[in-house]
VOGU-3710 file (C-alpha; in Angstrom, 3 decimals, decimal comma):
1> mvlshieglr> 2,382/-28,747/-44,974  -0,079/-30,950/-42,774  2,759/-32,711/-41,070  4,547/-29,228/-40,465  1,363/-27,814/-39,252  0,847/-30,841/-36,758  4,528/-30,495/-35,438  3,929/-26,870/-34,678  0,770/-27,903/-32,619  2,878/-30,751/-30,858
11> ekrqaqvesf> 5,780/-27,989/-29,940  2,752/-25,762/-28,654  1,807/-28,351/-26,504  5,291/-29,305/-25,343  5,572/-25,501/-24,308  2,482/-25,738/-22,263  3,944/-28,955/-20,253  7,004/-26,989/-19,742  5,081/-24,144/-18,324  3,388/-26,525/-15,887
21> aaigetlass> 6,941/-27,731/-14,621  7,992/-23,883/-14,074  4,768/-23,410/-12,144  5,627/-26,495/-9,758  9,040/-25,110/-9,057  7,548/-21,719/-8,231  5,088/-23,235/-5,897  7,990/-25,185/-4,214  9,699/-21,792/-3,757  6,722/-20,387/-2,079
31> mdgfardmes> 6,501/-23,432/0,268  10,172/-23,107/1,047  9,439/-19,209/1,756  6,990/-20,473/4,301  9,462/-22,838/5,848  11,972/-19,945/6,017  9,282/-17,874/7,710  8,411/-20,052/10,243  12,215/-20,580/11,012  12,401/-16,809/11,357
41> vslaasiall> 9,376/-16,755/13,599  10,875/-19,318/15,895  14,108/-17,453/15,872  12,500/-14,350/17,038  10,383/-16,305/19,738  13,306/-18,016/21,110  15,223/-14,621/21,377  12,132/-13,112/22,812  11,870/-15,702/25,457  15,064/-14,829/27,006
51> drettqesag> 13,450/-11,614/28,506  10,749/-13,847/29,982  10,670/-16,624/32,670  9,673/-19,685/31,034  6,673/-19,942/33,020  2,834/-20,019/31,871  2,056/-16,483/33,305  5,042/-14,973/31,303  5,747/-17,148/28,220  2,355/-18,387/27,736
61> vymtelresy> 0,585/-14,963/27,194  3,415/-14,229/24,876  2,925/-17,338/22,821  -0,903/-16,618/22,622  -0,008/-13,120/20,942  2,271/-14,948/18,578  -0,263/-17,530/17,577  -2,982/-14,829/17,210  -0,638/-12,569/14,952  -0,109/-15,631/12,637
71> gilrslfvtd> -3,414/-17,074/11,692  -1,787/-20,234/10,215  -0,533/-21,436/13,468  -2,309/-24,264/15,402  -0,250/-24,090/18,805  2,988/-23,291/20,567  4,583/-24,714/23,348  8,125/-24,628/25,253  9,615/-27,757/27,128  12,872/-28,111/29,227
81> lngvvlasdt> 15,781/-30,303/28,047  13,736/-33,269/29,502  10,932/-32,729/27,574  8,406/-31,410/30,093  6,056/-28,598/28,969  6,833/-25,379/30,746  4,272/-23,224/29,019  2,063/-23,109/25,939  -0,264/-20,761/23,983  -3,166/-22,398/25,745
91> gtsvgddvss> -1,759/-23,477/29,089  -3,718/-27,008/28,811  -0,531/-29,089/28,443  1,527/-27,543/30,931  3,492/-30,209/33,192  3,104/-33,232/30,423  6,052/-35,080/29,644  6,432/-35,293/25,760  9,892/-36,481/25,798  8,715/-39,897/23,743
101> rsyvramqqg> 7,995/-37,841/20,808  10,135/-37,999/17,672  10,768/-34,351/17,317  11,569/-33,963/20,840  14,059/-36,663/20,649  15,670/-35,124/17,717  16,324/-32,061/19,502  17,792/-33,949/22,570  20,303/-35,577/19,946  21,809/-32,052/19,297
111> vdtvwtsaia> 20,259/-30,674/16,410  19,418/-26,729/16,392  16,038/-26,916/14,313  13,692/-29,720/13,312  10,989/-30,093/10,533  8,664/-33,142/11,497  6,822/-35,512/8,947  3,115/-36,062/9,274  1,931/-36,484/12,904  -1,658/-38,139/12,766
121> qgnettlvhg> -3,823/-36,687/15,763  -7,367/-38,125/15,233  -8,884/-37,413/11,971  -6,174/-34,680/11,389  -2,724/-34,465/10,283  -0,135/-31,868/12,363  3,317/-30,621/11,111  5,867/-29,350/13,966  8,834/-27,202/13,751  11,287/-27,042/16,544
131> rvvrsadgtp> 14,044/-24,907/17,707  16,458/-24,831/20,397  16,299/-21,818/22,987  19,437/-20,721/24,223  20,453/-18,271/26,941  22,684/-15,030/26,532  25,876/-17,318/26,536  24,332/-19,997/24,108  23,645/-22,665/26,584  20,432/-24,764/25,566
141> mgylfiaffp> 17,767/-23,700/28,193  14,835/-25,673/26,501  12,948/-26,324/23,003  10,382/-24,428/21,331  7,807/-26,072/19,151  5,342/-24,417/16,773  2,498/-26,784/15,394  0,153/-26,215/12,176  -2,276/-28,024/10,127  -0,880/-29,081/6,363
151> sqlttrlpad> -4,395/-27,541/5,110  -3,276/-24,154/6,319  -0,409/-24,218/3,761  -2,669/-23,437/0,947  -3,000/-19,910/2,097  0,413/-19,581/0,971  -0,478/-20,790/-2,479  -1,321/-18,146/-5,358  -5,186/-17,792/-5,819  -5,008/-17,733/-9,643
161> lpaqanisli> -3,797/-21,090/-10,418  -6,002/-23,248/-12,919  -9,210/-24,675/-11,675  -8,347/-28,110/-12,875  -4,815/-28,384/-11,429  -4,144/-30,598/-8,355  -1,616/-29,255/-5,913  -0,333/-31,961/-3,314  2,315/-31,936/-0,703  4,137/-35,023/0,423
171> daegnvlfrs> 6,400/-35,265/3,585  9,920/-36,559/3,679  8,382/-40,261/4,426  5,673/-40,140/1,692  2,772/-39,248/3,433  0,514/-37,266/1,523  -0,167/-33,912/3,653  -2,951/-32,244/1,313  -4,463/-32,228/-2,008  -6,131/-29,379/-3,533
181> rptpgqedqv> -8,667/-31,831/-5,486  -9,070/-34,953/-3,386  -10,992/-38,090/-4,970  -12,104/-41,435/-3,409  -9,317/-44,171/-3,616  -6,501/-42,154/-3,572  -3,300/-43,410/-1,587  -2,266/-41,749/1,532  1,246/-43,061/1,474  3,414/-42,785/-1,705
191> sdspvfqdas> 6,963/-43,561/-0,579  7,341/-46,513/-3,241  6,435/-44,145/-5,907  9,657/-43,652/-8,420  8,121/-40,351/-9,134  8,373/-39,165/-5,453  11,906/-41,010/-5,050  13,345/-39,130/-7,809  11,971/-35,495/-6,876  13,299/-36,550/-3,098
201> rvgaariege> 16,767/-37,680/-4,673  17,278/-35,416/-7,679  15,070/-32,405/-6,728  12,606/-32,623/-9,414  10,718/-34,949/-11,400  8,211/-34,695/-14,383  4,889/-36,340/-14,973  4,126/-36,289/-18,936  0,803/-38,042/-19,552  1,102/-40,826/-16,958
211> pspvdqdsry> -0,623/-41,166/-13,566  1,169/-39,224/-10,932  1,729/-40,505/-7,138  -1,360/-38,963/-6,021  -3,670/-39,185/-9,131  -5,180/-42,376/-10,911  -5,781/-40,706/-14,273  -2,954/-39,402/-16,603  -1,680/-36,155/-16,260  1,102/-33,333/-16,894
221> gsfvrvprtg> 3,177/-31,542/-14,448  6,067/-31,906/-11,866  7,003/-32,798/-8,494  9,851/-30,647/-6,783  11,478/-31,175/-3,270  11,024/-27,996/-0,974  14,907/-27,768/0,345  14,301/-26,495/3,769  11,910/-29,370/4,772  12,652/-32,394/2,473
231> wvlgftmpas> 8,700/-31,983/1,581  7,851/-32,754/-2,226  5,369/-30,540/-3,753  3,244/-31,693/-7,241  1,584/-29,420/-9,385  -0,187/-31,847/-12,438  -2,805/-30,945/-14,923  -5,388/-33,464/-16,209  -4,035/-35,153/-19,674  -7,439/-34,264/-20,940
241> vvdgpyesri> -6,815/-30,480/-20,618  -3,636/-30,621/-22,553  -4,320/-33,293/-25,256  -7,878/-32,638/-25,879  -7,405/-29,131/-27,854  -4,411/-30,598/-29,619  -6,280/-33,501/-30,690  -9,374/-31,675/-31,879  -7,237/-29,188/-33,768  -5,504/-31,732/-35,573
251> lrdlgivivl> -8,745/-33,539/-36,520  -10,346/-30,341/-37,583  -7,433/-29,253/-39,764  -7,174/-32,425/-41,245  -11,033/-32,546/-41,804  -10,630/-28,939/-43,621  -7,859/-30,382/-45,751  -9,726/-33,308/-46,796  -12,959/-31,084/-47,695  -10,650/-28,601/-49,826
261> vlagivfmfl> -9,135/-31,317/-51,725  -12,744/-33,130/-52,479  -14,143/-29,868/-53,435  -11,108/-29,010/-55,754  -11,767/-32,443/-57,458  -15,364/-31,809/-58,054  -14,770/-28,246/-59,215  -12,248/-29,306/-61,715  -14,482/-32,316/-62,721  -17,202/-29,884/-63,907
271> vasrlsnpls> -15,056/-27,242/-65,463  -13,551/-29,891/-67,386  -17,074/-31,363/-68,463  -18,244/-27,778/-69,329  -15,070/-27,306/-71,540  -15,491/-30,748/-73,292  -19,140/-29,998/-74,457  -18,230/-27,371/-77,350  -14,884/-29,350/-78,297  -17,111/-32,677/-78,310
281> slagaadala> -19,446/-31,119/-80,983  -16,824/-30,139/-83,036  -15,281/-33,627/-82,858  -18,516/-35,216/-83,906  -18,721/-32,872/-86,928  -15,242/-33,875/-88,250  -15,940/-37,536/-87,642  -19,174/-37,038/-89,861  -17,243/-35,338/-92,529  -14,497/-38,019/-92,361
291> rgeqplvpid> -17,134/-40,588/-93,015  -18,232/-38,751/-95,891  -21,589/-37,461/-94,514  -22,419/-33,686/-94,916  -23,676/-32,753/-91,627  -25,203/-29,597/-90,478  -22,197/-28,062/-88,506  -23,774/-25,754/-86,133  -21,206/-23,209/-86,721  -23,266/-20,518/-84,771
301> aadadvrkle> -23,798/-22,472/-81,776  -20,374/-23,759/-81,809  -18,784/-20,339/-82,005  -21,016/-18,886/-79,092  -20,009/-21,873/-76,891  -16,420/-21,184/-77,634  -16,893/-17,510/-76,948  -18,742/-18,512/-73,728  -16,101/-20,698/-72,886  -13,495/-17,912/-73,285
311> ramdsmtqai> -15,595/-15,453/-71,464  -16,310/-18,140/-68,516  -12,375/-18,943/-68,462  -11,484/-14,863/-68,038  -14,287/-14,235/-65,614  -12,873/-17,348/-63,518  -9,276/-16,113/-63,947  -10,353/-12,787/-62,584  -12,013/-13,933/-59,787  -9,315/-16,476/-58,830
321> nerevrllaq> -6,807/-13,409/-58,788  -9,085/-11,349/-56,812  -9,533/-14,215/-54,269  -5,734/-14,583/-54,166  -5,361/-11,018/-53,740  -7,901/-10,990/-50,706  -6,581/-14,308/-49,286  -2,925/-12,877/-49,486  -4,173/-9,752/-47,532  -5,974/-11,505/-45,248
331> trvqetlerv> -2,943/-14,072/-44,585  -0,529/-10,795/-44,137  -3,216/-9,531/-41,462  -3,225/-12,852/-39,772  0,423/-13,035/-39,755  0,881/-9,711/-38,413  -1,817/-10,292/-35,761  -0,167/-13,680/-34,810  3,316/-11,843/-34,862  1,853/-9,125/-32,453
341> getlateldf> 0,219/-11,553/-30,146  3,525/-13,586/-29,977  5,454/-10,472/-29,356  2,949/-9,396/-26,355  3,396/-13,238/-24,906  7,035/-13,040/-24,935  8,167/-9,256/-24,758  8,642/-8,317/-21,031  9,872/-4,715/-21,947  6,802/-2,209/-22,251
351> edavssitva> 7,855/0,131/-24,863  9,152/-2,430/-27,110  5,837/-4,414/-26,866  4,148/-0,908/-27,534  6,465/-0,219/-30,448  5,346/-3,634/-32,073  1,683/-2,734/-31,910  2,161/0,865/-33,928  4,275/-0,915/-36,655  1,614/-3,419/-37,034
361> amqltqahsa> -1,269/-0,826/-37,280  0,661/1,189/-39,816  1,224/-1,835/-42,017  -2,302/-3,026/-41,913  -4,187/0,265/-42,471  -1,332/1,505/-44,866  -1,182/4,746/-42,643  1,838/7,064/-43,009  2,328/7,423/-39,260  1,405/5,951/-36,152
371> giyyredvpa> 1,927/6,464/-32,268  0,240/5,772/-28,940  -0,104/8,337/-26,134  0,032/6,527/-22,630  -1,157/7,639/-19,615  1,034/7,185/-16,713  -0,240/6,630/-13,287  0,275/9,618/-10,741  1,911/8,325/-7,651  0,061/7,971/-4,708
381> gnegpselkl> 0,147/11,581/-2,900  0,667/13,669/-5,753  -1,952/15,940/-7,145  -2,685/17,003/-10,546  -3,530/15,036/-14,027  -1,607/12,107/-15,065  1,310/12,719/-17,506  0,803/11,809/-21,075  3,795/9,848/-22,527  4,153/9,274/-26,570
391> lgvagdktfp> 5,354/5,492/-27,174  5,983/3,458/-29,950  6,311/6,085/-32,985  6,257/4,339/-36,468  6,502/5,792/-39,628  7,962/9,524/-39,076  10,637/9,771/-36,377  8,494/12,534/-34,596  4,690/12,248/-34,435  3,222/15,289/-35,803
401> lasddplvrr> 0,089/15,557/-33,405  0,776/17,238/-29,598  -1,066/15,739/-26,882  -3,191/19,068/-26,394  -4,710/18,550/-30,020  -8,714/18,346/-29,653  -8,443/15,070/-31,870  -6,052/13,581/-29,321  -8,089/14,875/-26,084  -11,400/13,666/-27,483
411> tlageildvp> -9,779/10,196/-28,268  -8,517/10,104/-24,617  -11,698/10,950/-23,439  -12,813/7,547/-24,753  -14,434/8,386/-28,048  -13,269/6,381/-31,328  -12,752/9,076/-34,247  -12,552/8,287/-37,938  -12,065/11,783/-39,413  -11,730/11,795/-43,266
421> eigvfpaalq> -10,592/15,390/-43,613  -8,982/16,956/-40,434  -9,348/20,678/-41,933  -12,995/20,584/-41,507  -12,918/18,924/-38,159  -14,545/21,217/-35,518  -11,935/23,109/-33,172  -9,091/21,471/-35,032  -5,725/22,845/-35,040  -3,741/23,614/-38,037
431> ppqlesgaiv> -3,666/20,391/-40,147  -0,333/18,697/-39,103  2,628/17,945/-41,571  4,341/14,516/-42,271  8,183/14,354/-42,153  8,011/13,878/-45,857  6,237/17,534/-46,081  2,827/15,847/-46,957  -0,260/17,423/-45,286  -2,160/15,205/-42,800
441> hsflgipikt> -5,664/14,677/-44,204  -7,344/11,315/-42,560  -7,243/10,711/-38,853  -8,118/7,408/-37,000  -7,889/7,454/-33,226  -8,998/4,403/-30,969  -8,952/4,559/-27,217  -7,025/1,954/-25,307  -9,224/0,876/-22,370  -8,569/-1,524/-19,609
451> rfgdvhgglf> -11,034/-4,394/-18,774  -12,973/-1,984/-16,471  -13,332/0,502/-18,701  -10,797/3,030/-17,685  -8,768/4,881/-20,580  -4,919/4,327/-20,245  -4,282/5,969/-23,705  -5,016/6,019/-27,377  -3,690/4,561/-30,615  -3,418/7,085/-33,375
461> llhdkqaafs> -2,934/6,834/-37,340  -2,489/9,412/-39,854  -2,474/9,527/-43,773  -2,004/12,050/-46,333  -5,098/10,951/-48,274  -8,695/11,901/-47,656  -10,953/9,354/-46,428  -7,856/6,782/-46,454  -9,327/4,523/-43,511  -12,023/2,098/-44,269
471> qrhlmlaagl> -14,345/0,246/-41,781  -12,144/-2,558/-42,165  -9,044/-0,571/-41,127  -11,026/0,819/-38,072  -11,995/-2,883/-36,703  -8,262/-3,920/-37,315  -7,070/-0,853/-35,112  -9,509/-1,393/-32,615  -8,313/-4,990/-32,450  -4,667/-3,598/-31,995
481> arrasivven> -5,761/-1,032/-29,214  -7,551/-4,102/-27,213  -4,107/-5,839/-27,529  -2,355/-2,671/-26,249  -4,594/-2,515/-23,304  -3,224/-6,023/-22,547  0,368/-4,676/-22,676  -0,611/-1,764/-20,178  -1,901/-4,576/-17,560  0,831/-6,910/-18,335
491> aklysqareq> 3,452/-4,039/-17,780  2,020/-3,133/-14,567  1,876/-6,837/-13,533  5,467/-7,359/-14,569  6,698/-4,096/-12,814  4,738/-5,050/-9,674  6,491/-8,702/-9,706  9,920/-6,907/-10,148  9,536/-4,473/-7,182  8,333/-7,425/-5,037
501> qeelreasrq> 11,176/-9,539/-5,920  13,475/-6,559/-5,417  12,048/-6,187/-2,022  12,579/-9,724/-1,142  16,106/-9,781/-2,392  16,537/-6,558/-0,330  15,221/-8,080/2,716  17,106/-10,914/2,379  20,351/-8,937/1,936  19,555/-6,784/4,979
511> ksefialmsh> 18,848/-10,002/7,199  22,260/-11,475/6,276  24,006/-8,268/7,061  22,081/-8,003/10,407  22,786/-11,556/11,421  26,683/-10,821/10,502  26,621/-7,492/12,352  25,009/-8,678/15,527  27,046/-11,890/15,306  30,224/-9,643/15,545
521> elrtpittif> 28,946/-7,126/17,870  27,677/-9,610/20,159  30,951/-11,848/20,373  33,202/-8,995/21,677  31,228/-8,536/24,987  30,429/-11,948/25,488  34,375/-12,863/25,251  35,136/-10,093/27,505  32,609/-11,203/29,864  33,465/-14,930/29,893
531> ggarllrtrr> 37,119/-14,550/29,635  37,435/-11,938/32,596  34,709/-14,088/34,583  36,940/-17,298/34,098  40,133/-15,216/34,942  38,600/-14,037/38,362  37,409/-17,688/39,318  40,620/-19,420/38,395  43,336/-16,573/39,259  41,977/-14,290/41,452
541> dnldpesvee> 44,295/-15,044/44,430  47,261/-14,310/41,920  45,766/-10,896/41,103  46,274/-7,615/42,591  43,276/-5,526/43,958  43,630/-3,064/41,154  43,417/-5,676/38,722  40,527/-7,286/39,935  38,663/-4,137/40,201  39,679/-3,011/36,617
551> migsieqeae> 38,540/-6,674/35,153  35,263/-6,322/37,072  35,028/-2,648/35,641  35,419/-4,315/32,168  32,953/-7,020/32,772  30,441/-4,316/33,911  31,014/-2,126/30,923  30,568/-4,864/28,508  27,450/-6,320/30,309  25,844/-2,751/29,954
561> rlyrlvenll> 26,926/-2,622/26,484  25,549/-5,851/25,899  22,167/-5,045/27,788  21,922/-1,938/25,906  22,240/-3,796/22,510  19,844/-6,150/23,172  17,177/-3,568/24,767  17,574/-1,786/21,373  17,189/-4,845/19,480  14,181/-5,787/21,476
571> tlartdlyen> 12,786/-2,338/21,168  13,091/-2,286/17,199  11,299/-5,927/17,078  8,557/-4,476/19,263  7,962/-1,289/17,249  8,147/-3,337/13,940  5,548/-5,768/15,465  3,092/-3,284/16,928  2,027/-0,051/15,151  0,826/1,568/18,183
581> idmdvlaigp> 1,825/1,825/21,737  -0,372/2,607/24,736  0,609/6,149/25,953  -0,387/8,111/29,189  -0,165/11,381/30,470  3,212/12,101/31,568  5,229/14,896/33,390  8,478/14,930/31,709  10,701/16,047/34,538  10,451/12,834/36,746
591> vidqavnqfr> 11,480/10,877/33,534  14,433/12,849/33,002  15,781/12,969/36,708  15,535/9,301/36,513  17,677/8,666/33,198  20,050/11,328/34,589  20,416/9,700/37,839  20,912/6,349/36,204  23,517/7,637/33,955  25,342/9,204/36,965
601> sghptrplev> 25,249/6,068/38,859  27,182/4,156/36,154  29,325/7,334/34,738  30,671/9,077/37,960  33,449/10,811/36,157  31,181/12,452/33,346  29,818/16,291/34,073  26,048/16,270/33,458  24,436/19,673/33,494  20,555/19,851/33,349
611> taskglplvm> 18,585/22,886/32,402  14,671/23,076/32,624  12,190/25,731/31,821  9,706/26,575/34,663  6,302/24,827/34,773  6,903/22,346/31,947  3,357/21,165/30,532  2,135/17,631/30,270  2,863/15,421/27,394  1,433/12,163/25,801
621> geqaylhqvl> 3,954/8,906/25,810  5,275/5,776/27,278  7,468/6,399/30,219  9,685/3,238/29,875  10,259/4,326/26,088  10,794/7,889/26,723  13,401/7,076/29,721  15,235/4,563/26,908  15,061/7,622/24,516  16,824/9,728/26,997
631> ynlignadky> 19,178/7,352/28,345  20,003/6,526/24,546  20,939/9,968/23,772  23,008/10,828/26,712  24,970/7,644/26,291  25,586/8,629/22,698  26,803/12,138/23,681  29,057/10,333/26,396  30,540/7,746/23,813  31,793/10,728/21,329
641> sepgkpirvd> 32,987/13,056/23,928  36,183/13,223/25,530  36,938/12,347/29,233  36,155/15,417/31,500  33,840/17,370/28,727  30,367/18,115/30,060  27,180/16,960/28,506  24,184/19,522/28,703  20,303/18,513/28,978  17,942/21,400/28,124
651> isanetdviv> 14,125/21,151/28,607  12,110/23,924/27,245  8,520/24,375/25,755  6,718/26,555/23,199  3,125/26,681/22,431  2,672/23,141/20,990  5,764/21,039/22,037  7,945/20,224/24,760  11,663/20,130/23,417  14,637/18,187/25,004
661> rvmdrgpgvv> 18,269/18,966/23,620  21,147/16,885/24,461  24,383/18,496/23,605  27,984/17,328/23,828  31,220/18,745/22,811  32,430/15,886/20,682  33,520/15,824/16,878  29,953/16,400/15,251  29,185/15,152/12,084  29,531/16,563/8,614
671> peevdlifes> 26,215/18,432/7,256  25,367/15,987/4,736  25,275/13,227/7,569  23,035/14,869/9,719  19,856/13,230/8,663  21,235/9,965/8,159  22,786/9,222/11,698  19,047/8,352/12,695  19,164/5,501/10,070  19,848/1,748/11,079
681> fyrskttmnk> 23,219/0,771/11,316  24,528/4,087/10,039  27,727/5,478/11,430  29,526/8,684/10,497  32,542/8,102/8,655  34,508/10,870/10,628  33,627/9,341/13,729  32,964/5,569/13,452  36,813/4,811/14,524  36,268/6,773/17,709
691> aggkglgltv> 33,777/4,514/19,662  32,168/1,098/19,142  28,538/0,342/18,126  26,459/-0,346/15,302  24,273/2,584/14,970  21,159/1,347/16,781  20,903/3,785/19,625  19,896/6,830/17,499  17,308/4,454/15,062  15,358/3,384/18,433
701> vrrliemmsg> 15,535/7,033/19,474  13,775/7,860/16,124  11,371/5,189/16,033  10,068/5,541/19,659  9,614/9,291/19,667  7,642/8,985/15,980  5,448/6,340/17,657  4,774/8,851/20,323  3,877/11,399/17,695  7,066/13,452/18,123
711> evwaknrrgg> 9,905/14,702/15,766  13,583/13,860/16,208  16,365/16,071/14,547  20,037/16,885/15,328  22,490/19,733/14,321  26,048/20,842/14,892  26,733/22,994/17,660  28,727/26,344/17,523  32,193/25,779/18,661  31,908/21,978/18,287
721> gleacfslpi> 29,844/19,140/19,244  26,372/17,821/18,161  22,935/18,775/19,569  20,468/15,794/19,235  16,863/16,964/20,166  13,272/15,507/20,014  9,914/17,022/20,723  6,801/15,857/22,111  3,180/17,354/21,694  1,792/19,302/24,633
731> thveegdedl> -1,435/17,460/26,056  -4,250/19,516/28,020  -5,539/17,694/30,958  -9,318/18,170/31,850  -10,531/20,262/34,796  -10,234/18,575/38,043  -6,681/16,667/37,039  -4,596/19,260/38,328  -2,765/16,611/40,283  -1,154/15,371/37,082
741> teddgesdgd> 0,575/18,804/36,071  4,127/19,579/36,558  5,198/20,448/40,153  5,931/24,694/39,795  8,054/24,997/42,775  10,332/21,624/43,151  11,865/18,856/41,127  12,981/15,651/42,712  16,375/15,431/40,846  18,628/17,891/38,796
751> dvpadsvevp> 15,579/19,542/36,986  15,378/23,308/38,197  12,182/24,979/38,764  13,286/28,301/37,887  12,534/30,209/34,833  15,686/29,014/33,207  18,045/27,825/35,985  21,295/26,096/35,208  22,467/22,921/37,560  26,249/23,185/38,283
761> asgg> 28,205/20,241/36,655  28,320/16,951/38,634  31,587/15,251/39,221  30,120/12,092/40,651
//
């Protein structure tokens, strides 16, 4: 039994060591996620630099904003292909030649991205991530570098790690970047360590009761390679933390066994001595008679001792039996509690864990029925009380007490109720009936509270006898209720972790789909532009003027398509990065004129009709974004309309909003897709084969209008076609700002100053 107990303790210790290895792998995954984030930041920055001149005045401001947005970044700078700094976030190193640095040389050898090992700068160590900045046609323009201190990586680590744990990060060359628990005399270079070499080569290496590469004492844990960067992350715990409790437990249990054995020996010696006294007296008397003597045999005394011995033996037997019964009951209680504890520690399903608690409560209290009412959280934004849910019913298939019973309500209010007779309880309802037909008399209700004192539910026990629950039953039920509170909190944490995992998985999937879609969408216009330009350069003399004009038109069309795609992508990126935009008081008429005239200049054969109400009020908005919204809506209508069919733009106002409607005579959409066409990458199944695109234009429209506090909607037109609309709230200027109002008499473009005047269709 002792050896079996020691083996069980050893298995528990091994399970703890396994958990340390799992924590190390989790931390390495978190560090790999940081590297992935840095690569995403550098990719987004390299794309954003395409719209800016690579100068300190233009790119420097952007990199300063990027560094301030990501608090862990130390610096950013851009060099040309020769390694000369063109711009930086501080502007202090512009013009410096950094071509001798290892990461610049690595980029010049043709790699797209690079992660450096430790770079010593004074008393501090720096890490650098670099990426090639390419032009729109894929030609390298320069290099973008992001620098940060290794100590800043600790912000990516969980805050609830054990205080004794030492977390270390080692670069690919064996340089120790940081330690969470530094001590004097530790090595800063561990490339010769077999553990470091195994982790770098295989991916993971464990430490079990021996010094680690960065610690001098014996430890348990693991070192795991970070895939993207080649770094090695270590998570170790002191051996004393793991082995100390294990050894103390073994010594304590061995001491208890030795004391029990010695006590048993002493007890048996005393019992044997007490039993032998009357028998010795009788034996002495028998010896005297055998020698012919006539001793005075103390018959009365001998009989009394025997009777006393018999009574003592009987009392001892009864006491032993009673103690065995109590010990057996305590053993069952302990086994049940241990089983519940193991279930709570290993069971991730909330309802199964709750069911184990109700079953254990019924077994420990001999109740006939048990159940838990659990108060589910109300989602944010909903009103009204939270809903009570019955879980883990044990005994009867249906719990006989409803949630509105006064006994249940008072328990859920935080009161512990031990009712020996329900029939005399104040305001009690009709005594419930068990499934067997028996009437419930005894009731025990324990509230389930969190560590903050909030009541999340209650544990309820029923019995068909009066005063069936003792004080001991009450204490056991209270202990199980405390365990149930742990289940509630663990279930919430597990649910949150699952939701975060699903969000990360969905984000990764969307990113992969986005890259695949954009790669395909960008390839077509780039191929057309590149092929057409090359053909014009090499064979222009052999082509007739009509073919040349047609080819130039195709290049212009694809270039405009590419420009619009990139513009929409950058707009979405800016709206994701910034929650608010700077808005001014705008007259919507001139903005519409500009968008309409720009569209007509590029599409001279498309009839475009504009109708405007007289005296349009002012709105709050951003002029460039409003222009992009109008151009996207008109371009979308042009894309799905047959040649020669007019597009109509109608501008009107009501008491609160200015409303713009862009109407076409295209195929329209089915009613169930009207709200979906504004989603990212969504294209109607009925029209996706009629025109190209990836479903970004209307997404940009909705995003920009909502950021300007407006609304976007669409509906099918009577007689065929789609009507895409948006509205912006009217703003009122202060007295003295009359010069900001719309001109009531004239309009510069095709907007008409009349109450409702239609401009004839333009043919170009």
